[in-house]
C-alpha positions in Angstrom: -20.4 -33.2 31.4 -23.8 -32.0 32.8 -25.9 -34.8 31.4 -28.3 -36.0 28.9 -31.2 -34.4 27.5 -33.8 -36.0 24.7 -36.0 -34.1 22.1 -38.6 -36.6 23.5 -40.4 -37.2 26.8 -37.7 -39.3 29.1 -40.7 -41.9 30.2 -40.3 -43.3 26.8 -37.2 -44.5 27.9 -39.7 -47.4 30.0 -41.0 -48.2 26.8 -37.4 -48.6 25.1 -36.6 -51.0 27.7 -39.9 -52.7 27.4 -39.1 -53.5 23.9 -35.9 -54.9 24.4 -36.9 -57.0 27.3 -40.0 -58.2 25.0 -37.3 -59.1 22.1 -35.1 -60.9 24.6 -37.6 -63.2 26.5 -39.2 -63.8 22.7 -35.9 -65.0 21.3 -34.2 -66.6 23.9 -36.9 -68.0 26.8 -39.4 -69.7 24.5 -36.6 -71.3 22.7 -34.5 -74.1 24.3 -31.6 -74.4 21.7 -29.1 -73.2 24.2 -30.7 -73.7 27.5 -30.0 -77.1 27.0 -25.9 -76.8 26.6 -25.7 -74.2 29.2 -28.5 -72.1 31.2 -25.9 -68.9 31.9 -25.2 -69.2 27.9 -28.9 -68.5 27.2 -29.5 -65.9 30.0 -26.0 -64.1 28.2 -27.6 -64.2 24.8 -30.9 -63.0 26.1 -29.0 -60.0 27.9 -27.3 -59.0 24.7 -29.9 -58.9 22.6 -31.8 -57.1 25.4 -29.0 -54.5 25.7 -28.5 -54.1 22.1 -32.2 -53.1 21.4 -33.1 -51.2 24.4 -30.1 -49.0 23.5 -30.6 -48.7 19.6 -34.2 -47.6 20.8 -33.1 -45.0 22.9 -30.6 -43.9 20.2 -34.0 -43.1 18.5 -35.3 -40.8 20.9 -32.3 -38.4 19.7 -30.6 -38.0 23.1 -28.1 -35.0 23.1 -24.8 -35.0 25.4 -23.9 -31.8 27.2 -20.3 -31.0 28.1 -19.4 -27.7 30.2 -15.8 -26.8 28.6 -13.8 -24.1 30.4 -10.8 -22.2 29.0 -8.5 -19.6 30.7 -6.8 -17.2 28.8 -3.6 -15.2 30.3 -3.7 -11.9 29.9 -1.7 -10.4 26.8 1.3 -7.7 27.6 2.4 -6.2 24.8 6.3 -4.9 25.0 7.3 -2.3 21.8 10.4 -0.5 21.2 11.0 2.1 19.1 13.5 1.0 16.5 14.0 4.9 15.0 17.8 6.3 14.4 17.2 9.1 17.0 17.3 6.0 20.0 20.6 5.0 18.5 21.9 8.1 18.6 22.0 9.1 22.3 23.6 5.2 23.1 27.2 3.4 22.2 27.3 0.1 21.6 28.0 -0.8 25.2 24.8 1.1 26.1 23.1 -0.6 23.2 23.9 -4.1 24.5 23.2 -3.4 28.2 19.7 -1.7 27.5 19.3 -4.8 25.2 19.8 -7.5 28.2 17.3 -5.2 30.5 14.4 -5.1 28.2 14.9 -9.1 27.5 14.8 -9.4 31.1 11.8 -8.0 31.5 10.4 -10.2 28.7 11.7 -13.2 30.5 10.2 -11.9 33.8 6.6 -11.6 31.9 6.4 -14.3 29.8 5.4 -17.1 32.2 2.3 -15.3 34.2 1.2 -13.4 30.9 1.0 -14.1 26.8 3.8 -11.8 26.0 3.9 -10.1 22.3 6.5 -8.0 21.3 6.9 -5.1 18.4 9.4 -3.0 17.1 8.1 0.3 15.4 9.1 3.4 13.3 8.8 2.8 9.0 6.4 -0.1 10.1 4.9 -2.2 12.8 7.0 -5.5 13.0 6.8 -8.3 15.4 9.9 -9.1 17.8 12.7 -6.4 18.8 15.7 -6.6 16.7 17.7 -3.6 18.6 19.1 -2.6 15.6 17.5 1.0 15.2 17.9 1.9 11.6 14.1 2.8 11.1 13.8 6.5 9.4 10.7 7.8 10.9 8.5 7.5 13.9 4.6 7.2 14.6 3.9 6.7 17.8 0.4 7.5 17.3 0.3 4.6 14.5 1.5 2.1 16.7 -1.1 2.4 19.3 -3.9 2.5 16.9 -2.7 -0.6 15.4 -2.6 -2.2 18.6 -6.1 -1.4 19.6 -7.1 -3.1 16.0 -5.1 -6.1 16.8 -6.2 -6.5 20.9 -9.2 -4.6 21.1 -11.2 -8.1 21.0 -8.7 -9.7 23.1 -8.0 -9.8 26.9 -5.5 -7.1 26.5 -3.7 -6.4 30.0 -1.2 -3.6 29.6 1.4 -2.2 27.1 4.9 -1.5 27.8 6.1 1.3 25.1 10.1 2.0 25.1 10.9 5.2 22.8 12.3 8.7 23.3 8.8 10.4 22.9 10.4 12.0 19.6 7.5 11.6 16.8 8.0 13.1 13.0 4.9 10.9 11.4 1.6 11.2 12.6 -0.7 12.7 15.3 0.5 13.6 18.6 -0.2 10.3 20.7 -1.9 12.3 23.5 -4.5 13.3 21.4 -5.4 10.0 20.1 -8.9 9.3 19.8 -8.1 5.2 20.2 -10.2 4.4 22.9 -7.6 2.0 25.0 -8.9 0.7 28.6 -5.5 -0.7 29.5 -2.4 1.1 31.1 0.3 2.1 28.8 3.8 2.0 31.0 6.8 4.1 29.0 10.4 3.3 29.1 11.8 7.2 28.7 14.8 6.8 26.7 17.0 9.7 25.4 18.2 12.7 26.7 16.2 15.9 27.5 18.9 17.9 28.0 19.1 20.5 25.0 22.4 20.3 23.5 24.0 23.8 22.0 22.9 22.7 18.4 22.2 24.7 15.2 19.4 22.4 12.9 18.3 22.9 9.3 14.8 22.1 10.6 12.4 21.7 7.2 13.1 22.4 3.7 10.0 23.0 1.6 10.3 22.9 -2.3 8.4 21.9 -5.2 9.8 18.2 -6.9 9.3 19.5 -10.4 10.2 22.6 -12.3 10.9 23.6 -15.8 14.2 24.1 -17.4 14.9 27.8 -17.5 12.2 29.1 -14.8 13.5 30.2 -11.4 11.8 28.1 -8.4 11.7 29.0 -4.6 12.8 26.9 -1.5 12.3 27.6 1.9 14.9 26.8 4.5 13.5 26.4 8.0 16.6 27.2 10.8 16.4 26.4 14.3 19.0 26.8 17.0 19.8 26.0 20.4 21.7 27.5 23.4 23.9 29.4 20.4 23.0 33.2 21.1 25.0 35.5 19.6 26.4 33.1 17.0 26.7 33.2 13.8 26.5 30.8 10.6 26.4 30.7 6.8 23.1 28.9 4.6 24.9 27.6 1.6 22.9 25.8 -1.2 25.2 23.7 -3.9 24.4 21.6 -6.5 25.6 18.1 -6.0 26.8 15.9 -8.6 28.5 16.5 -12.3 30.3 19.8 -12.5 30.9 21.4 -9.5 29.5 24.4 -9.7 30.3 26.3 -6.3 28.0 27.6 -4.0 24.4 29.2 -5.8 23.4 30.5 -2.6 25.5 32.0 0.4 23.6 33.8 3.3 24.8 34.9 6.9 22.0 34.1 9.6 22.9 35.9 13.0 21.5 34.0 16.0 19.6 36.3 18.5 18.6 33.7 21.0 19.1 30.4 23.1 15.6 29.6 21.3 16.3 30.7 18.0 13.9 30.0 14.8 14.1 31.6 11.1 12.8 31.1 7.5 14.8 32.0 4.3 13.5 31.8 0.9 16.2 30.9 -1.9 15.5 31.5 -5.5 17.1 29.0 -7.8 17.3 29.3 -11.2 16.6 25.1 -13.0 19.4 25.5 -15.7 19.9 21.8 -16.4 17.3 19.2 -17.1 16.9 15.9 -15.3 16.7 15.0 -11.4 19.3 17.5 -9.8 20.3 17.2 -6.2 21.2 20.3 -4.7 22.6 20.2 -0.7 21.6 23.1 1.8 23.9 23.4 4.4 24.8 25.5 7.7 28.1 25.9 8.7 29.1 24.5 12.5 28.8 26.3 15.4 31.7 26.1 17.9 30.9 23.8 20.6 27.6 22.1 18.7 26.7 18.7 19.7 25.9 17.3 16.4 26.9 18.3 12.9 24.8 15.6 11.2 21.5 18.3 11.1 23.3 20.9 9.5 22.9 19.6 6.0 19.9 18.1 3.8 19.8 17.1 0.1 16.8 17.7 -1.7 15.9 16.6 -5.2 13.8 18.1 -8.1 13.2 16.7 -11.0 13.7 19.5 -13.8 11.5 18.7 -17.0 12.8 20.2 -20.3 9.0 20.6 -21.9 9.9 23.5 -23.6 8.8 22.4 -27.5 10.7 23.9 -29.9 8.2 25.6 -32.8 9.7 26.8 -35.8 7.9 29.2 -38.2 9.1 29.0 -41.7 8.1 31.0 -44.0 8.2 32.2 -47.9 8.8 35.7 -47.1 7.9 38.0 -44.6 4.1 38.4 -43.6 2.1 40.1 -40.9 0.9 36.8 -40.1 4.4 35.9 -38.5 4.3 38.4 -36.0 0.8 37.6 -34.8 1.7 33.7 -34.6 5.2 34.7 -32.9 3.4 36.7 -30.5 0.7 34.2 -29.3 2.7 31.0 -29.2 5.8 33.2 -27.1 3.0 33.8 -24.3 3.3 30.1 -23.5 6.3 29.4 -21.7 6.6 25.8 -22.7 7.1 26.7 -26.2 10.5 28.0 -27.4 9.7 30.0 -31.0 11.9 30.5 -33.8 11.3 32.3 -37.0 13.1 31.5 -40.5 12.3 31.5 -44.0 13.2 28.8 -46.2 15.3 30.2 -48.8 18.0 31.3 -46.3 17.6 28.1 -43.6 20.2 25.8 -42.8 19.6 24.2 -39.9 18.5 20.7 -39.0 15.0 20.5 -38.9 14.8 17.5 -36.9 15.5 19.6 -34.1 12.1 21.4 -34.0 8.8 19.7 -32.4 6.3 21.3 -34.4 7.1 23.4 -37.7 4.6 26.0 -39.0 5.0 26.2 -42.8 3.5 29.8 -44.1 2.8 29.7 -47.6 5.2 26.9 -48.3 5.4 25.4 -51.1 5.2 28.4 -52.5 5.8 29.7 -56.4 9.2 30.2 -56.1 10.7 28.5 -53.4 9.6 24.5 -53.3 10.8 23.3 -49.7 10.5 19.9 -50.9 13.3 18.7 -49.1 12.4 20.1 -45.8 8.6 18.9 -46.1 9.8 15.2 -46.9 12.2 15.7 -44.3 9.4 16.6 -41.8 7.4 13.2 -42.8 10.4 11.0 -42.5 11.2 12.7 -38.8 7.6 12.2 -38.0 7.6 16.0 -37.0 3.9 17.6 -36.8 3.2 20.9 -39.2 0.9 23.3 -39.8 0.5 24.8 -43.6 -0.4 28.3 -44.1 -2.0 28.7 -47.1 -1.6 32.4 -49.2 -1.4 33.8 -52.4 2.4 32.8 -52.6 1.2 29.2 -52.3 1.6 26.3 -55.0 -1.7 25.0 -54.7 -1.1 22.0 -57.5 2.1 21.2 -55.0 0.7 21.6 -52.0 -2.1 18.7 -52.8 0.3 16.4 -53.5 2.3 16.9 -50.4 -0.6 16.3 -47.8 -3.9 14.3 -47.8 -6.0 16.5 -45.8 -7.5 18.5 -48.3 -8.0 19.0 -52.2 -8.1 22.5 -53.3 -9.0 22.8 -56.9 -8.0 26.5 -57.6 -8.0 27.4 -61.6 -6.5 30.9 -60.9 -4.5 33.1 -59.0 -7.7 34.9 -58.0 -8.9 35.1 -54.0 -12.0 35.4 -51.9 -12.5 37.3 -48.8 -13.8 34.7 -46.3 -14.8 34.7 -42.6 -14.8 31.5 -40.1 -17.6 29.4 -38.9 -16.8 26.6 -36.6 -18.0 23.0 -37.1 -20.7 21.7 -34.8 -19.4 18.4 -35.4 -15.6 18.8 -34.4 -14.7 16.8 -31.5 -10.9 16.5 -31.5 -10.7 19.3 -28.9 -13.1 21.3 -26.8 -13.8 25.0 -28.3 -15.1 27.7 -26.1 -18.6 29.0 -26.7 -17.5 32.4 -26.7 -15.2 31.5 -29.5 -17.8 29.6 -31.5 -20.2 32.8 -31.0 -17.9 35.6 -31.5 -15.4 34.5 -34.3 -17.8 34.3 -37.4 -17.6 38.4 -36.7 -13.9 38.6 -37.0 -12.7 40.5 -40.0 -12.4 38.1 -43.5 -9.1 36.2 -44.2 -8.0 35.6 -47.9 -8.4 32.5 -49.6 -8.0 30.9 -52.9 -10.7 31.2 -55.0 -11.6 27.5 -55.8 -13.4 24.4 -54.3 -12.0 22.7 -51.6 -13.0 19.0 -50.6 -11.8 17.6 -47.5 -10.2 14.2 -47.8 -8.7 11.3 -45.7 -9.0 11.4 -42.0 -9.1 15.2 -42.0 -11.6 16.8 -39.3 -12.8 20.4 -40.2 -12.7 22.8 -37.6 -13.7 25.6 -39.7 -15.7 26.4 -42.2 -15.5 29.1 -45.1 -18.4 31.9 -44.9 -18.1 33.8 -48.3 -20.7 37.0 -47.6 -23.6 35.6 -46.2 -23.2 32.1 -47.5 -22.0 29.8 -45.2 -20.3 26.9 -47.5 -19.2 23.5 -46.8 -15.5 24.5 -47.9 -12.9 24.0 -45.0 -11.0 26.7 -43.7 -8.9 25.0 -41.4 -8.5 20.9 -41.0 -6.6 18.8 -38.9 -5.9 15.2 -39.0 -3.2 12.8 -39.3 -1.2 11.5 -42.0 1.3 8.6 -41.8 1.3 8.6 -37.8 2.2 12.1 -38.2 -0.5 15.3 -36.8 -1.1 17.9 -39.7 -3.1 20.9 -40.4 -4.3 23.2 -43.4 -5.2 26.5 -42.8 -6.5 27.4 -46.1 -5.9 31.3 -45.9 -4.0 34.1 -45.1 -4.5 37.7 -42.7 -4.9 35.8 -39.6 -2.8 39.1 -37.6 -6.4 40.4 -38.5 -8.2 38.2 -36.1 -5.8 39.0 -33.4 -6.1 43.0 -33.9 -9.8 42.7 -34.3 -9.8 40.5 -31.0 -8.1 43.3 -29.2 -10.7 46.0 -30.7 -13.8 44.1 -29.2 -12.4 42.6 -25.9 -9.4 44.4 -25.3 -7.4 41.1 -25.0 -6.1 38.4 -26.9 -8.1 35.7 -25.5 -10.3 34.6 -28.6 -7.3 34.3 -31.0 -5.1 33.2 -28.3 -7.2 30.0 -27.6 -7.9 29.2 -31.2 -4.3 29.0 -32.0 -2.8 27.9 -28.9 -5.4 24.8 -28.8 -4.6 24.1 -32.5 -0.9 24.0 -32.0 -1.4 22.0 -28.6 -3.5 19.2 -30.6 -1.4 19.1 -33.5 2.4 19.3 -31.4 1.4 16.5 -29.4 3.4 13.2 -30.3 1.7 9.8 -29.6 4.2 7.5 -28.1 4.4 4.9 -30.8 6.8 2.4 -29.4 6.4 -1.2 -29.0 7.9 -1.5 -26.1 7.6 1.1 -22.6 8.6 0.5 -19.5 7.1 3.4 -16.8 7.6 4.2 -13.3 5.1 6.1 -10.9 7.5 8.7 -10.6 10.7 9.6 -10.8 12.2 10.6 -7.2 11.5 8.1 -4.3 12.4 8.5 -0.8 14.6 5.4 0.3 11.7 3.8 2.0 10.0 3.3 -0.8 9.8 0.5 -3.5 10.7 0.7 -6.7 7.7 -0.5 -8.8 8.1 -0.8 -12.8 5.7 -1.4 -15.4 6.2 -2.6 -18.9 4.2 -3.1 -22.1 5.0 -4.8 -24.9 3.0 -4.6 -28.5 2.5 -6.6 -31.5 2.8 -5.2 -34.9 -1.2 -4.7 -34.7 -0.4 -2.7 -31.7 -1.9 -5.7 -29.1 -0.4 -6.1 -25.6 1.6 -9.4 -25.4 3.8 -10.5 -22.8 5.4 -14.0 -24.1 9.0 -12.6 -24.3 10.8 -12.2 -20.8 12.0 -8.9 -20.0 15.3 -7.8 -18.2 16.1 -5.0 -16.1 19.3 -3.5 -15.3 19.5 -0.7 -12.7 22.7 1.0 -12.5 23.9 3.7 -9.7 26.1 6.6 -9.9 29.3 4.2 -9.5 28.8 1.9 -11.7 26.9 -1.2 -9.8 24.9 -3.3 -11.6 21.5 -4.7 -10.3 19.8 -7.3 -12.6 16.1 -8.1 -12.4 13.4 -9.9 -14.5 10.0 -8.7 -14.6 6.8 -10.7 -13.6 4.3 -11.3 -16.0 0.8 -10.3 -15.5 -2.5 -10.5 -17.4 -1.2 -9.4 -20.7 1.8 -6.7 -19.4 4.7 -6.8 -17.0 5.5 -5.5 -13.7 8.3 -5.3 -11.0 8.7 -4.8 -7.7 12.6 -4.2 -7.3 12.1 -3.3 -3.7 14.4 -0.2 -1.8 17.6 1.4 -2.9 19.8 3.8 -0.8 20.3 7.5 -1.2 21.2 8.6 -4.9 20.9 8.7 -8.9 20.1 5.9 -10.9 19.7 4.7 -14.5 18.1 1.7 -15.7 17.6 -0.1 -19.2 15.3 -2.6 -20.0 15.4 -5.3 -22.7 13.5 -7.9 -24.3 13.5 -9.9 -27.8 9.9 -10.2 -30.1 9.9 -12.1 -33.2 13.6 -11.8 -33.6 14.1 -8.1 -32.9 15.3 -6.5 -29.8 13.3 -4.0 -28.1 15.3 -1.5 -25.1 14.1 1.3 -22.7 16.2 3.6 -21.0 15.5 5.7 -18.0 16.5 7.1 -14.7 15.0 7.7 -11.1 16.7 9.2 -8.0 16.3 8.1 -4.4 16.0 10.8 -1.5 17.5 10.0 1.8 14.5 10.2 4.7 16.3 12.8 7.3 13.6 13.0 9.7 15.4 11.2 12.8 18.6 13.5 12.8 16.6 16.9 13.4 15.1 16.3 16.2 17.0 15.0 19.4 15.9 16.3 22.1 13.9 13.4 23.7 10.2 14.5 25.3 9.7 12.4 28.3 6.7 15.0 29.5 4.9 13.7 26.7 5.5 10.2 27.7 4.5 10.9 31.4 1.5 12.1 30.1 0.6 9.3 27.7 0.8 6.9 30.7 -1.4 9.2 33.1 -4.2 9.5 30.0 -4.2 5.4 29.9 -3.8 4.7 34.1 -0.1 3.6 33.5 3.6 4.9 34.4 6.6 6.2 32.9 9.9 4.6 33.9 13.9 5.0 32.8 15.0 2.3 31.7 17.6 1.4 34.8 13.8 0.9 36.4 12.2 -1.4 33.6 12.4 -4.4 35.8 10.3 -2.9 38.1 7.4 -3.1 35.5 6.0 -7.0 36.2 5.9 -5.7 39.8 3.5 -2.8 38.8 1.3 -4.8 37.1 1.0 -7.4 40.2 0.3 -4.1 42.0 -2.3 -2.7 39.7 -4.2 -6.1 40.1 -6.5 -5.7 36.9 -4.5 -7.5 35.0 -5.9 -10.8 35.0 -6.7 -14.2 32.7 -10.1 -14.5 31.9 -12.0 -17.6 32.3 -14.4 -18.4 29.2 -16.8 -21.4 29.6 -18.7 -22.8 26.6 -21.5 -25.4 26.7 -21.4 -27.8 24.1 -24.3 -29.8 22.9 -23.9 -32.7 20.6 -26.4 -36.0 19.7 -25.0 -38.9 21.3 -25.1 -41.0 17.9 -22.5 -38.7 16.7 -20.0 -40.5 19.5 -17.9 -43.0 17.5 -17.4 -45.1 20.6 -21.3 -45.9 20.2 -21.1 -47.7 16.8 -18.6 -49.7 18.2 -19.8 -50.8 21.2 -23.3 -51.8 18.9 -20.8 -53.6 16.6 -19.2 -55.7 19.4 -22.8 -56.5 21.1 -24.1 -57.5 18.1 -20.8 -59.5 16.7 -20.4 -60.9 20.3 -24.2 -62.4 20.1 -23.7 -63.7 16.5 -20.5 -65.2 17.3 -21.9 -67.3 20.2 -25.2 -68.3 18.3 -23.1 -69.3 15.3 -20.5 -71.4 17.3 -22.9 -72.8 19.4 -25.1 -74.1 16.4 -27.6 -71.6 16.7 -27.9 -70.6 12.7 
């Protein structure tokens, strides 16, 4: 305690003493009530009253009590252990146990004098050291920056990092811009002697390919101390029917420090997530064959839409449509005539009905099936079309054509069309294209039809639609009210030496109409279909009522099954109006899942699949890098030691002399009136005086 301070001048205390003395004299030394009983009683009561009044008066001066607090903070010493697989690869069980005892002994030696913090790092930074060495990656620079964030404002004395110097994520720790001013001591693990080893160093590939396409993977091969050897690079598909080697290539190792890059072209002939295994043949005397193999996963998408051009009779329009749509690799085009067509119409994703229904071929069964299966379709009207029948089959346009006469019409792009964007060049040039042949009559858009093109007859722009699109019974449909679009394709090439304008008009129209909206009331989604084994598998779910409003009242269960038939059961968590599930991590392999819920007495299910690929970074670099550790220690003023010398670090810290405790002194000021014992002192003084006066008959 340093003492007291007052808000008012200190000499005011004299006035407080005078006030207390005057009060006591006035109350007790003129009154003879207690003096007659005992002179000492009168003096005692007078003293109590004097002390109480004086003390209360002094408290009115707002005295402050100053205290000096001293705190000693021990220096923090961090011991960090690389927990990645490459550490375990160089130690057997006995060596691991011995090494663990060495680190525990070092920790015990440091614990008394320093505030000791222990961490493991690899996939992530964790408190405590478990010596299991199961992490799939090593990121030394991330660990150093993480420690800086935690302890930059603390009395950090030193860091001790036990690792082999191999990092496969993050930047080189030597070039880290973390401004540490504490020494880093490194315990060098692993073996720096390059062994005879051939390695699949890296495999580069796209995660997605399209069914039927060819794709390339790049394979990097390295070999140490294998000069004169030869190995075979093979690629095969894993799972399902064994297809044998898809690729085989002989590699000659020409030096003891060999590196080569090889490109392999494969064909995506199977949809879904496909697992490929790239492998190198074993070399005699090789230290490890674990890094001779790598599995990759590629999501092969069957994105091709089956488009059927169904016609009443041969026509030049059919060839123009087929040529334009075939340029899109995501379309699989087929052509058929209604009178001969026998295939199941539901196998198609989009159907173009050219002059159907016609005067001689009704195609009513086919069109009814299209509506039942919600297959989007486009009508193209010609001089063989049955107009009255067409008016009854669709709800986008009504055509009043009293005769079989026709008009020559050109196209004008509607200014208010917003279903999809139209290029400015198409808007400006389409009106100059060769005229089409449309039925003579009146055209009225109905329902929710959106007009894309209007008819221009001669020099008169009419409000008769030429091309309309819309939706009927949740199925997208379109009507082109004229034939002869083959002339547009030829005219486009004549004017521009390409078919870009025609291709854009037909392509965007078909793309808009062929897109199917997901109308399912229950859906489950994943952010991707290929995960690494360190990633959590997170599902999102949505459930809709009959008005397509999101609800989440019922519970949703999920079952994940692996390739061996083992099931993992989960229940979704409910969010504000949807569902979410973090299923955690899964080991390498292919998985299927099935989600089930019940709403209004109806069962809803959703099926899907995903795959988990291994993280194999740690097995492809096996030679320890002690040079990096030495440079790291030198940069921060520490020292490199080997496991057998780990116990010497405690002595090195003392020799360094700069790992010392920090003493903090804080001055604490508080009003004296806030001390609780002051209240009880005043209470005792007043209570004692009152009791004595009452006891001796003063009241």
